[in-house]
N, C-alpha and C positions, 0 to 999 in steps of 0.2 A: 503493500499500499504506500501511496505517495501523498504528502500533504503540501500545500502551497502557502508561501509567504508573499505578501505584496508590500514592498518597501518604497517609500517616497520621503522627500524632505524639502525644506526651504520654500514654504508656500507664502510666507511674508504677508499674511493678512488677507490673501485672496480667497474669497468664499467660493468662487466658481471652481478653483483647483481643489478646494476641500470637498466639495460635493462630488467631483469626479473621483477623488480617492475613495470615497465611501461607495460609490457605485461599482468600483472595481471588485468589491466583495462578491457581487453577483455575477459580474462578467467573467471573472477569472476563478471563481470558486475558491477564494483564499480562506484558509483556516486561521492565519495570523496576519494582521495588517499593522504596519508601523509607519507613523509619521513622526520623523526624528528631527524636529527644529528646521529652520527657524519659523516659529508660528506667527509672530505678530508683524503688523505693518510698521512703515517707517515715517508716515506723514499724515497730517490732518488737513483736509480741505475745508475751509470754512464756506458755508453757503449763506450768502447775505439775504436776510429777509427784508424785502422793501415794500411790505404791505401788499401781500398777495402775489408778488412777483419775486422770483428767487434767482440770484446770480452767483456764479462760481467760476473760478479760473482753474481749469484742470489740464495739466500737461501743456501749459502755455496757451490754451484756447479758452475763450469766454463761452460759458454755457448758461442758458436762460431757461427756467421753467415758469410757466405761466399759470399752472394749476397744481392741485395736490397730486394728480396722477402723474404729471410731468416731473414733479419733485421726487416722487418715489422712483422714477426711472433714472433720474440724475443720481440719486443716492446709490441705487443698484449699480450704476455705471462706475462710480467711485469706488465702491466695494469690490467690483470686479477687476480693478487694477491694484488692489492691495492696500488702498488708502482708507482712512477714516473720514467721515463727514460729520459736520455738526451744523445746524441751522441757528444762526445768531444775527442779531442787529448789528449794523456797522459799529455802534457804540460798544457792544459787548465784545466784538472782535478786537477793538483797540484796547479795551480793559485787560483782556487775556494776554494780548501781545506785550503788554507793559509789565506783566508779572510772571516770571519764570515758575513760581510756585503754582499759580493757576494753570499754566500750560502743562506742568507735570501732573497735576490732578486731573486734567481733562484727558491726557493721554492714558492715565491709569483707568479712568472710568470707561473710555472707549475700547481699550484693549481687553479689559477683563469682561466687558459685555459681549464683545464678539467671541471670546474664547468660550464663554458659557454657551453662547448660541451654537458654536460648532460642536461642543461636547453633547448638547442636547440633540443635535443632528445625528451623532454617532448612535445614541441610544434609540433614536427613532428609526434609523436605517439598518442597524446592525443587530443581530441576535447574539447578544453577549454570551449566551449559554453555549453557542456553537462556534463563535469566532472570538479570538482574542485581539481586542484593539489596544495598541500600545501607543501612547502619545508623549513625546518628549520635547522639552524646550531646547533651544540652541544658544549659541553665544549672543545672538541679537536680542534675545528675550529678557525682559526685566525679571528680577527675582520673584516678584509677587505673581507671575504667571503660574509658578509651581503650585502655589496654594490653590488656584482655581482648579487645576488638573486634579489635585488631591481630593477636592470636594466630591469627585465622581468615582473615587476608587471603590467605595462600597456598592457602587451601582454597575460595576463591571469593566470600567476603563482602567487600564494599567498605566501608572506612573513608575517608570522603570529605574529612576536615578538612585533610589535608596535601597535597592534590593536586586537579587538575581531573579530573573524571570525564567521560569521553565515552560517550555512549549512541548508539543507532542514528541514521542520517542526519546524523551529525556534530554533534549538539547536545552542548553542554558544560554541565556543572553545577559551579557553584562554591558552597562551603558554609561557613557559620560558625555557631557555637553560642552565642556570648556575646550577652547581652541588656543593654538599658539598665537602670539601677538599679531594684530592687524594694524593698519594705518588709522582705523576709525575708533579704536579704544572702546570696544563694545563691552557689554556688562559682564561677560564671562570669557575672560582671557587670562593666560598664565604663561610665564616664560617656560621654555622647554624642560628645564630641570624640575620646576615645580609641577608641570604637567605630567612629567613621567611618574613623579611621586604620587600624584592624585590617581593616575591610572593604575599603578601597582596596588593602591589601596582598594580600588574597585575590583580588580582582578582577584585579589586576596579573599574576596567574599565568596568566590565560587566554591561549590560543594562537590567538585570533581577535579581529578588530575588528568582526565582524558580530554585534551583540548580539541580532539576531533568531534567532540560534542559541545563545543563552545562557539558562540558568535560574539565578536566584539562590535558593539553599536556605539562607535565613537564618532562624534560630529566632524571633526577635522580629518581629511584624508591623509594617508601616509605620504611622506615627502618622496619626491622623485619617482612618481609613477604617472600613469595616464590620468589619474584622478585629481591631480593637483595643479594643473596648468591654468594660469590666469594672466591677464595682461600686465606687463611691467608698467609701473606707474612712475611719473617724474615727481619732482618736489611739490608740485601743485595738485597731486593725486589725479593726473590725467594720463591716459594710455600713451605709451611710447610706440611710435610706428617706425617700421623699417620696410622700405619698398612698398608703401601704401597698405601694409598689414600690421596689426598690433603685434608687438613682440611679446611672446609668451614665455613665462618663467615658472619654475616650480615653487609653490608657496605653502605646501603641506607641512605636516608636523613630523619632525624627526623623532619625537618621543613616541608617537603613534607607530611609525615605522619600526622602531626599536622594539616595541611590545609585539608587533606582529611577527617580526623576524625571530624573536626569542621564544614566544609561546606557540607560534604556528597554529592559531585557531582554524577551525573549519572555514570560517567566513568573516570578513570585515565589512561592516555596513557604514558608509560615510556620506557626507553631504558637503555643505559650506561653500564649496567652489562651484558656482552656478555654471561655469563654461565647460567644465570637465565631465561630461555625460559619458561615462566609460566603465569598463571593467578591466581588471588587471590580475596579476598574481604577485604575492611576495612569498617566495618559496612555494610550499603547497597550499598556502592560504589564498582563496579567492577574494578579491576585494572589489566593492562596488560603489559607484557614486551616480545617482540618478540625475544630478544637475538640476537646473531650474530655469524655467521661463515663465515665472509666475505673473509678470506684467502682461503677458499675452493671454493669460488664462489657460495656459497649456499644462496639462499634468504630465510629469515624467516620473518613471519608476522602474523598478525591476521586479519581475516575478521570479521567485526562487522555489524550486521543487526539491523536497527532502525526502529521502528514503531513510529507513531505520539505520542504515550503516553509512550515511553520507549524502552528498549532493547528487541529484540526478541531472538537473538542468537549471539554467538561468537565462533570462533574456530581457532586454529592454522593451518598455512600452512607452508611447506617448500619444497624447490626443486631447 
């Protein structure tokens, strides 16, 4: 008998992608589904309430809604590119813009509300008695997102960061969301030496010494693989071009690579680097990164088939 896992990552607030991930349960008959960070969006779009007429600037374009129905469509469009929206008067926008504290409070309110909406969708669409849904934050997610996911643990959604998760045939998943340093100083980053120490602590929780029954679900990809290529950036964080094409460099984690070389788990599940939609090997370990095109509403992922004694097959999907 074979069971399937569907693995995806880096939706960054896009509800269209999240819904597609949930639909994959039925399409691909998955027994385990994993969405492994980054979950939350990166920007708020204010919609100006001008007395029955609503205006917003989205991706450099002015958009106008002249009715409640058009307003809902505008809000859905903004949500479909991974942003948050809020309807405010021009005066309210100015007030919030002048207060970093109010900006932070608004982000928290909108992020946690969408996270709860998504987790409610999991319970609506997935039979958690038959399917194991695993939801993990990533480096871009604020720490309070963890508490929202934990609210749903007793209802069947698995928060994997403080435990080893066992799936069919005795396979065990150990997870970690921190990444090696980035230019953007995101909430969950650590120098490579500290990251290695954190990873070893997580690996130490495993209840088996048979690493052919172990899956490393670590958000950053291993260094110097097909999974960790991203455009080189200049001092202004703009891509460097050579011959009209972006110069690609390896930006993954040396600590993650070291752990996979040393322990040789059956499988490494990774994300973080959106441009590197690929599979590779580190020794006998298969490593996967589904990449991300969340701004286009495209779901990317991997289907992985497990037999009792190892992997049967794996393949990319997108749509």
